[in-house]
Steps between C-alpha positions, in 0.01 A plus 500: 500500500387790282842661540676186369267494201574865428875439519482181293274630223762690292744207513230252403371725221850555357577128513166415342538753219850369428376140507216576256737683261736202502230228494624362831205544735503140624874490566483835683216370715715200595805717570308742721331217685837340571659831604204562732556163667869579543418839656262334746759240606585529869872498423467787252272719716778634730721570197227702329457716809870501588778740426637346181574745221241485223748369242610220736140416586399485133801281419422268792130483411574429134753231591243331724246508217757366256370390162138541608525870411626624164710810430199732483359362824839555664487863386162540670649352819789749480265796460280382786806446721628851422165638612480274808188326370592130480267422789199594282577231241203286610267796437669560163442136403136526611441820301673345197267198524198734504628685192560165331145380566357829373717485189405139427131579558491245780361510849541265794180421683486360853209261536418389855232234525340303780587172328729395219388621158475258211689566178167586335417759769847655471461520122158664539633759746800568279286546188261736682787710635674513161180629344441757777860624527599461132823335608649155526438372854722276710320351800663442838256280688491435873255357751351666810239285675381803700322631188235230559427487123569707190810689386680830537682623190763776507648624174685829533251752641202275428362297792203269455372350825261217420554318827228411747705664776506826301128484430423437868721792596322734256161377624606565859609854409163569333305366795698716744446822303 
């Protein structure tokens, strides 16, 4: 996984810098997301690892993507095909999305709760995180009944475990030591 990230980083950074310069960050995010889905397609997988010449592979890939990818996106596909890197497109799209969130001063927070959160609770969590992280926060909420009660919040490197299960686990560790 780390190797894919290392390979994808320069492509994602170049695409992001170009997108920012041309005020096209959203359209580039869509293009890369679509190209990543095409590269993960089970019909395309053997072609990406096959013996097609890079120019043929880039042409085929760009024709499959069609109008979903503009001229500049097609150039990125050509460069990646020449370097045999089309299979890392999902990692490129992921890195690009991270750069985009950083640039927009946004962060996605995963909120796992024992029961469904009300709109008021979600707003309260969002406001607290925005104040703490100094960024706009987008919540992705899910439910895990095994938490017993409370919530676990993950936003980037920050993890806040306010669940009963987490508290019981920490209490157990203290009692054992």
